[in-house]
C-alpha positions in Angstrom: -6.7 13.3 -8.8 -10.0 14.5 -7.3 -11.4 11.0 -7.1 -8.2 9.6 -5.7 -8.3 12.4 -3.1 -11.8 11.4 -2.2 -11.0 7.8 -1.5 -7.9 8.7 0.6 -9.7 11.5 2.4 -12.6 9.1 3.1 -10.1 7.1 5.0 -7.6 9.5 6.5 -10.1 12.3 6.9 -12.1 10.2 9.3 -9.3 10.1 11.8 -10.1 13.6 13.1 -13.5 12.3 14.3 -12.0 10.0 16.9 -8.3 10.8 17.3 -8.7 14.1 19.4 -10.8 12.2 22.0 -8.4 9.3 22.2 -5.3 11.5 22.4 -7.0 13.8 25.0 -7.6 10.8 27.2 -3.9 9.9 27.0 -2.0 13.3 27.0 -4.7 15.9 27.8 -4.2 19.4 26.3 -0.9 18.3 24.8 -2.8 16.4 22.0 -2.5 19.2 19.4 1.3 19.5 20.0 1.8 15.8 19.1 -0.5 16.0 16.1 1.5 19.0 14.9 4.8 17.0 15.3 3.4 14.0 13.5 2.0 16.3 10.7 5.5 17.1 9.6 6.3 13.4 9.1 3.0 12.9 7.5 3.8 15.5 4.8 7.2 13.7 4.2 5.5 10.4 3.9 3.0 11.6 1.4 5.7 12.1 -1.2 7.0 8.5 -0.7 3.5 7.0 -0.9 2.9 8.9 -4.2 6.1 7.5 -5.5 5.0 4.0 -4.6 1.8 4.5 -6.6 4.0 5.7 -9.5 6.5 2.9 -9.4 4.0 0.1 -8.9 1.0 0.8 -11.1 -0.2 -2.7 -10.6 -1.1 -1.8 -7.0 -0.4 -3.7 -3.8 1.4 -0.9 -1.9 3.5 -2.4 0.9 3.1 -5.9 -0.5 4.6 -5.0 -3.8 7.3 -2.6 -2.7 8.4 -5.1 0.0 8.7 -8.0 -2.4 10.5 -5.8 -4.9 12.9 -4.2 -2.5 13.8 -7.4 -0.6 12.0 -10.6 -1.3 8.5 -12.2 -1.2 8.8 -12.8 2.6 9.1 -9.1 3.2 6.1 -8.6 1.0 4.2 -11.1 3.1 5.1 -9.3 6.3 4.0 -6.0 4.8 0.7 -7.6 3.7 0.0 -9.0 7.2 0.7 -5.6 8.7 -1.7 -3.9 6.3 -4.3 -6.5 7.1 -4.0 -5.6 10.8 -4.5 -2.0 9.8 -7.5 -2.8 7.7 -9.1 -4.9 10.5 -8.9 -2.1 12.9 -10.0 0.5 10.4 -13.1 -1.4 9.7 -13.9 -1.9 13.3 -13.0 1.6 14.6 -14.6 3.5 11.7 -17.9 1.7 11.9 -18.1 2.0 15.6 -17.2 5.7 15.6 -19.8 6.2 12.8 -22.6 5.0 15.1 -21.3 6.9 18.0 -21.6 10.1 16.0 -25.0 9.0 14.7 -26.2 8.8 18.2 -25.9 12.6 18.3 -28.7 12.7 15.8 -30.6 9.8 17.3 -29.8 9.6 21.0 -31.7 6.4 21.4 -29.0 4.6 19.5 -26.5 5.3 22.2 -27.0 2.1 24.1 -26.8 -0.2 21.1 -23.8 1.0 19.2 -21.9 -2.3 19.5 -24.9 -4.3 18.1 -25.4 -1.7 15.3 -21.7 -1.8 14.4 -21.7 -5.6 14.1 -24.9 -5.4 12.0 -23.4 -2.7 9.8 -20.1 -4.7 9.2 -22.1 -7.8 8.3 -24.2 -5.8 5.9 -21.2 -4.2 4.3 -19.6 -7.7 3.9 -22.9 -8.9 2.4 -23.0 -6.1 -0.1 -19.4 -6.9 -1.2 -20.3 -10.5 -1.5 -23.2 -9.6 -3.8 -20.7 -7.7 -6.0 -21.8 -4.2 -5.1 -18.9 -2.0 -6.3 -17.7 1.0 -4.4 -18.0 4.0 -6.7 -15.3 6.7 -6.3 -17.7 9.3 -7.5 -20.1 8.6 -4.7 -17.2 8.6 -2.3 -16.1 12.0 -3.6 -19.6 13.4 -2.8 -19.5 12.1 0.7 -15.9 13.2 1.2 -16.7 16.7 0.0 -19.7 17.0 2.3 -17.5 15.9 5.2 -14.8 18.3 4.3 -17.2 21.2 4.0 -18.6 20.3 7.4 -15.1 20.3 8.9 -14.3 23.6 7.4 -17.7 25.0 8.6 -16.6 24.0 12.1 -13.3 25.9 11.7 -15.1 29.0 10.4 -17.7 28.7 13.2 -15.0 28.6 15.9 -13.3 31.6 14.5 -16.6 33.5 14.3 -18.0 32.4 17.7 -14.8 32.6 19.9 -13.0 35.2 17.8 -9.6 34.9 16.2 -7.8 36.1 19.3 -9.3 33.3 21.5 -8.8 30.7 18.7 -5.2 31.6 18.3 -4.7 31.9 22.0 -5.7 28.3 22.4 -2.2 27.4 21.4 -1.0 28.8 24.8 -3.1 26.2 26.6 -1.1 23.4 25.0 2.0 24.6 26.8 0.3 24.4 30.2 1.4 21.5 32.4 4.6 19.9 33.5 7.6 19.9 31.2 7.8 17.0 28.7 10.8 14.8 28.9 12.3 13.0 25.9 10.4 9.8 26.6 7.1 11.7 26.9 7.8 13.5 23.6 8.6 10.3 21.7 5.7 8.4 23.1 3.2 11.2 22.3 4.7 11.6 18.9 4.3 7.9 18.2 0.7 7.9 19.5 -0.4 10.8 17.3 0.2 8.9 14.1 -3.4 7.7 14.6 -4.5 11.1 13.3 -3.1 10.2 9.9 -4.2 6.6 9.4 -5.3 5.8 5.9 -2.4 7.4 4.0 -1.5 4.0 2.6 -4.7 4.0 0.5 -3.1 6.1 -2.3 -0.6 3.3 -3.1 -3.5 0.8 -3.3 -5.3 3.0 -5.7 -2.6 2.9 -8.4 -4.4 0.5 -10.8 -7.6 2.6 -10.8 -5.8 5.9 -11.3 -6.0 7.8 -14.5 -2.7 7.3 -16.3 0.0 8.5 -16.1 0.3 7.8 -12.4 3.3 10.1 -12.4 0.9 13.1 -12.7 -2.2 11.8 -10.9 -0.7 10.5 -7.7 1.3 13.7 -6.7 -1.7 15.9 -7.4 -4.0 13.7 -5.4 -1.6 13.7 -2.5 -1.2 17.5 -2.7 -5.0 17.8 -2.3 -4.8 15.4 0.7 -2.1 17.4 2.4 -3.9 20.7 1.9 -7.2 19.5 3.2 -5.7 17.7 6.2 -3.5 20.6 7.2 -6.6 22.9 7.0 -8.7 20.7 9.3 -7.0 18.1 11.5 -4.5 20.2 13.5 -7.0 23.0 14.1 -10.0 20.8 15.0 -7.7 18.8 17.4 -6.5 22.0 19.0 -9.9 23.6 19.5 -11.8 20.4 20.5 -9.3 19.7 23.2 -8.8 23.2 24.6 -12.1 25.2 24.0 -14.6 22.5 24.8 -15.9 22.0 28.4 -15.1 18.3 28.4 -17.0 17.5 31.6 -19.8 15.1 31.0 -19.0 15.1 27.3 -18.4 12.1 25.1 -14.8 12.4 23.8 -15.8 10.3 20.8 -18.1 13.1 19.6 -15.7 16.0 20.1 -15.9 17.5 16.5 -19.7 17.4 16.5 -19.9 19.0 20.0 -17.4 21.7 18.9 -19.7 22.5 16.0 -22.7 22.7 18.4 -20.9 25.0 20.8 -19.7 27.3 18.0 -22.9 27.5 15.8 -25.7 25.7 17.5 -27.6 22.4 17.1 -27.9 22.6 13.4 -24.1 22.3 12.8 -23.7 19.8 15.5 -26.3 17.6 13.8 -24.9 18.1 10.3 -21.4 17.3 11.4 -22.6 14.2 13.2 -24.5 13.0 10.1 -21.7 13.6 7.6 -19.1 12.1 10.0 -21.2 8.9 10.4 -21.6 8.6 6.7 -17.9 9.1 6.0 -16.9 6.7 8.7 -19.1 4.0 7.3 -17.6 4.6 3.9 -14.1 4.3 5.4 -15.1 1.0 7.0 -16.3 -0.4 3.7 -13.1 0.8 1.9 -11.1 -1.1 4.5 -13.1 -4.3 3.9 -12.5 -3.9 0.1 -8.8 -3.4 0.6 -8.5 -6.2 3.1 -10.0 -8.9 0.9 -7.9 -7.8 -2.1 -4.8 -8.3 0.0 -6.0 -11.7 1.1 -6.4 -12.7 -2.6 -3.0 -11.3 -3.5 -1.2 -13.2 -0.7 -3.0 -16.3 -1.8 -1.9 -15.8 -5.4 1.7 -15.4 -4.0 1.1 -18.9 -2.5 1.4 -17.6 1.1 -2.2 -18.3 2.0 -4.3 -21.3 1.0 -5.7 -21.3 -2.5 -9.4 -21.6 -1.5 -9.1 -17.9 -0.5 -9.2 -17.0 -4.2 -12.4 -19.0 -4.8 -15.2 -17.1 -6.4 -18.9 -17.9 -6.1 -20.8 -18.7 -9.2 -23.7 -16.3 -8.6 -21.8 -13.0 -8.2 -18.2 -13.9 -9.1 -16.9 -12.5 -5.9 -14.1 -14.0 -3.7 -16.5 -15.0 -0.9 -13.9 -16.7 1.3 -11.7 -13.5 1.3 -14.7 -11.3 1.9 -15.9 -13.4 4.8 -12.5 -13.2 6.5 -12.3 -9.5 5.9 -15.7 -9.0 7.6 -15.7 -11.6 10.4 -12.4 -10.4 12.0 -13.5 -6.8 12.5 -16.8 -8.0 13.9 -14.9 -10.1 16.4 -12.7 -7.1 17.3 -15.7 -4.9 18.0 -17.3 -7.5 20.2 -14.2 -8.3 22.2 -13.4 -4.6 22.7 -17.1 -4.0 23.8 -17.3 -0.8 21.9 -14.3 0.8 23.6 -12.9 3.4 21.1 -9.8 4.2 23.1 -9.0 0.5 23.3 -9.3 0.1 19.5 -7.2 3.2 19.0 -4.4 1.8 21.0 -4.6 -1.5 19.1 -4.3 0.4 15.8 -0.7 1.4 16.3 1.0 -1.9 15.4 -0.3 -2.4 11.9 -0.5 1.2 10.9 3.1 2.1 11.8 4.4 -1.3 10.8 3.0 -0.8 7.3 4.4 2.7 7.2 7.8 1.5 8.3 8.1 -1.4 5.8 6.9 0.8 2.9 9.2 3.7 3.8 12.3 1.6 4.4 11.8 -0.6 1.3 11.3 2.4 -0.9 14.7 3.7 0.4 16.3 0.4 -0.6 14.8 0.7 -4.1 16.1 4.2 -4.4 19.6 3.2 -3.1 19.8 0.4 -5.5 19.0 2.7 -8.4 21.4 5.3 -7.3 24.2 2.7 -7.2 23.8 2.2 -10.9 24.5 5.0 -13.3 23.5 5.4 -17.0 26.0 4.3 -19.6 25.6 6.4 -22.8 22.1 7.2 -24.0 19.4 5.0 -22.5 15.7 5.3 -23.1 13.4 5.6 -20.0 11.3 2.5 -19.6 7.9 3.6 -18.6 6.2 5.9 -16.2 7.5 4.3 -13.1 11.1 5.2 -13.8 12.0 7.8 -11.2 15.1 9.8 -10.5 15.7 10.6 -6.9 17.9 13.5 -6.1 20.4 13.3 -3.2 18.5 15.7 -1.0 15.3 13.7 -1.7 17.1 10.5 -0.9 18.4 11.8 2.4 15.0 13.2 3.3 13.5 9.8 2.6 16.0 8.2 5.0 15.1 10.7 7.7 11.4 9.9 7.2 12.1 6.2 7.6 14.1 6.8 10.8 11.3 8.9 12.3 8.6 6.4 11.3 10.5 3.3 12.6 11.2 5.2 15.8 7.5 5.8 16.3 6.7 2.1 15.6 9.4 0.8 18.0 8.2 3.2 20.6 4.6 2.0 20.3 5.7 -1.6 20.5 6.6 -0.9 24.1 4.2 1.9 24.9 1.1 0.1 23.7 1.5 -3.6 24.7 -2.0 -4.4 23.8 -1.5 -3.3 20.2 1.7 -5.3 20.1 0.0 -8.3 21.4 -2.9 -8.1 19.0 -1.0 -7.1 15.9 1.9 -9.4 16.7 -0.5 -12.3 17.2 -2.2 -11.7 13.9 1.2 -11.4 12.1 2.5 -14.6 13.7 -0.7 -16.5 12.8 -0.3 -15.3 9.3 3.4 -16.4 9.2 2.4 -19.8 10.6 -0.3 -20.2 8.0 2.2 -19.2 5.2 4.8 -21.7 6.5 2.2 -24.5 6.7 0.9 -23.6 3.2 4.5 -23.8 1.9 5.1 -27.2 3.6 1.9 -28.7 2.3 2.6 -27.6 -1.2 6.1 -29.1 -1.1 4.7 -32.3 0.4 2.0 -32.7 -2.2 4.3 -31.7 -5.1 2.5 -28.4 -5.7 4.3 -25.2 -6.6 6.1 -23.5 -3.7 5.9 -19.8 -2.7 6.2 -17.6 -5.7 8.4 -14.4 -5.6 7.2 -11.3 -7.3 9.2 -10.7 -10.5 10.8 -7.4 -11.6 9.3 -5.6 -14.5 11.3 -4.0 -17.2 11.3 -0.6 -15.6 12.5 -2.0 -12.3 15.9 -3.2 -13.6 18.8 -1.0 -12.5 20.6 0.9 -15.2 23.4 -1.0 -16.9 26.6 -0.5 -15.1 29.7 0.7 -17.0 31.8 -2.1 -18.3 29.1 -4.7 -17.6 27.1 -5.4 -20.8 24.2 -7.7 -20.4 23.1 -11.0 -21.9 19.4 -11.3 -22.5 17.4 -14.5 -22.4 13.8 -14.7 -23.8 11.8 -17.3 -22.0 8.4 -18.8 -22.9 6.0 -21.6 -21.9 8.6 -24.3 -22.4 9.4 -27.6 -20.8 11.7 -27.8 -17.8 14.4 -29.3 -20.0 14.3 -26.5 -22.5 14.3 -23.9 -19.7 17.3 -25.5 -18.0 19.2 -25.7 -21.3 18.8 -22.1 -22.4 19.4 -20.7 -18.9 22.5 -23.0 -18.5 23.9 -21.7 -21.8 23.2 -18.1 -20.7 25.0 -18.6 -17.4 28.0 -19.9 -19.3 27.9 -17.1 -21.9 27.3 -14.3 -19.3 30.2 -15.2 -17.0 30.7 -11.9 -15.2 28.2 -10.0 -17.3 24.7 -9.1 -16.2 22.1 -11.7 -17.1 18.5 -10.6 -17.7 15.8 -13.2 -18.1 12.5 -12.1 -19.5 9.2 -14.0 -19.9 6.6 -12.4 -22.1 3.1 -13.3 -21.1 0.1 -13.6 -23.4 -2.4 -11.4 -21.8 -2.0 -7.7 -22.0 -3.4 -5.5 -19.3 -2.2 -2.2 -20.8 -4.9 0.4 -20.5 -6.9 -1.7 -18.0 -8.0 0.1 -14.9 -8.6 -2.0 -11.8 -11.6 -1.6 -9.5 -11.2 0.2 -6.2 -8.1 -1.1 -4.3 -7.8 -4.1 -6.6 -4.2 -5.4 -7.2 -3.8 -5.8 -11.0 -0.7 -7.9 -11.4 -0.8 -10.3 -14.4 2.1 -12.3 -13.2 0.3 -13.4 -10.1 -2.3 -15.0 -12.4 0.1 -16.5 -14.9 0.8 -20.1 -13.8 3.1 -21.1 -16.7 5.3 -18.0 -16.1 5.6 -18.8 -12.5 6.6 -22.4 -13.3 9.3 -21.2 -15.6 10.7 -18.8 -13.1 10.8 -21.4 -10.4 13.2 -23.4 -12.7 15.2 -20.2 -13.3 15.4 -19.5 -9.6 16.8 -22.9 -8.9 19.5 -22.5 -11.6 20.7 -18.9 -10.9 20.6 -19.2 -7.1 19.0 -17.3 -4.4 21.5 -14.4 -4.5 20.5 -13.5 -8.0 20.2 -9.8 -7.4 23.7 -9.5 -5.8 25.1 -11.2 -8.9 23.2 -9.0 -11.2 20.7 -11.6 -12.4 17.4 -10.0 -13.1 14.1 -11.8 -13.8 11.4 -9.7 -15.5 7.8 -10.5 -16.4 6.2 -8.5 -19.2 2.6 -8.7 -20.4 2.1 -7.9 -24.1 -0.1 -8.9 -27.0 2.6 -8.3 -29.6 5.6 -10.4 -28.7 7.8 -9.2 -31.5 7.3 -5.5 -30.6 7.9 -6.4 -26.9 11.2 -8.1 -27.8 12.3 -5.1 -29.8 11.4 -2.8 -27.0 13.4 -4.9 -24.5 16.5 -5.0 -26.7 16.3 -1.3 -27.4 15.9 -0.5 -23.7 18.5 -2.9 -22.2 21.0 -2.8 -25.0 22.3 -6.3 -24.5 25.4 -7.7 -26.3 23.9 -11.1 -26.8 20.3 -12.4 -27.0 19.4 -16.1 -26.5 16.0 -17.6 -27.6 14.8 -21.1 -28.2 15.2 -22.0 -31.8 11.5 -22.2 -32.6 11.1 -18.5 -31.7 14.1 -17.1 -33.5 11.8 -15.1 -35.8 11.1 -12.7 -32.9 14.6 -11.4 -33.4 14.0 -10.5 -37.1 14.7 -6.9 -37.8 17.1 -6.4 -34.9 20.6 -5.1 -35.8 23.0 -8.1 -35.7 26.7 -8.7 -35.9 26.2 -12.5 -36.0 23.5 -15.2 -35.7 24.3 -18.7 -34.6 22.2 -21.8 -34.1 23.5 -23.8 -31.1 22.5 -27.0 -29.3 22.7 -27.8 -25.6 21.4 -31.0 -24.1 19.4 -31.7 -27.3 17.7 -28.3 -27.2 18.2 -25.9 -30.2 18.9 -22.3 -29.2 19.3 -19.2 -31.3 22.2 -16.9 -30.3 21.9 -13.4 -31.6 24.9 -11.0 -31.2 23.4 -7.5 -31.1 25.3 -4.9 -33.2 26.3 -1.7 -31.4 25.7 1.7 -32.8 29.4 1.9 -34.0 29.1 -1.4 -35.8 
């Protein structure tokens, strides 16, 4: 949990270094009010993001939850939104890092844009060479930054006194009354203070299992540290500082200098610069992993996955993740406020897609109730109480409200983010068309795992089909027989892959999904999709991909968990059913293909 906190705090904890100045330029002394309003929604969101990390231990965050809740297209849109977020994080964090570093070395002030570009290219080069980000090093940097931020809080309380520090709240109320539009606009804009929250869901493959325990503890640490620093530093930096002739992009460092002298000002600037550069690198890492995942989903061209022979790194994806932020910094000419405005589209868009899609998953699970005794199917099986479900809906409404507000309040962000998203959709459409024209596989949907299947509904026993790397004719035969046998019953089709990833931990922000790398399984499920129709989920047709070394044990686990009334398997693999309770076994033939039909005995039988 501590290392997960470090990576998330290295992203979200950097926001306090530039957000107060950006918000002050937009809403003046009201900045702390809007940060406090958004803080409430942030706390609500942390619970949902921890749940995403638990449900989807393969990682992917918004990409995975979007594809699971709706379809692969929603996963694509979520992926494009998070890419926009990563692009701006890389650019804004690196730029802000050198602005703070100019406090220590004033001569750097005139060359921040050039230095930022050089730093981004250097970070891209290091990733190209295979330099791995170490969460333990990140933890050291994040801890130093946290200690510095807390030191500023203590210094303010000591220098100004508790009465003055608390009395700063009154200054927030000064000014004309705020109407509904001003409140909503300020609330939406203040989400910039909590950018980086999505990192926790991307860390799932690297977490110490079980994620059910690690993710909530990590998010609790994030909430505690953010609540202890961000609101207070925003309040005091925008109310107690004499902002005349002061750089708003150095507010926290300047606050430390006013409260404790040059030593704290310099120390805060140095740790801020270091943490911001780390956040920029983390964004580049997350960005190229999303590029690779979308390419594996067949939404982006396959060359994006290519790895160089020297360092075995995806050089095309890394180049794209580096060049775009460089272009953003150059075009923005080092304008932090401009980059902050542009941030809104991807950040809130990713928040919205993740939150709404998780509500869909929760709703689908609540609509299916257990029948009799059923074994839980892994760490990602989660029960959501009715109050928790309602709270999740409220969270989604507030986040979507903020996103829609920013679409109109920040047209530049909408123009930039919308353009990137549309370009991504165009590339995905072109890639799809080219694959179809050349006879290559089309876009691949993400497949449910065993623990994603809803509970069996009362009165609707299931028919189970075990698939393997078979010919198209064999797949069509067994699925056709299953459709005829299932009639109105639920139909579950499972492909058991060869390579097990159990116990494997991914590298930082890596998406570890064996299905995306299993071409034969994808080919089989394309045939299945054509046979069962596009509205499979509405008709209770579930496709699952499992990755196991021991196929026989996997089959027994599936049958024990799903409790089907009938199991179908190609005749050559009937031995996988040996040992299962049976009320009848039959060898059948369809279209020249031999199929074993195994009637599973119930407990009463």
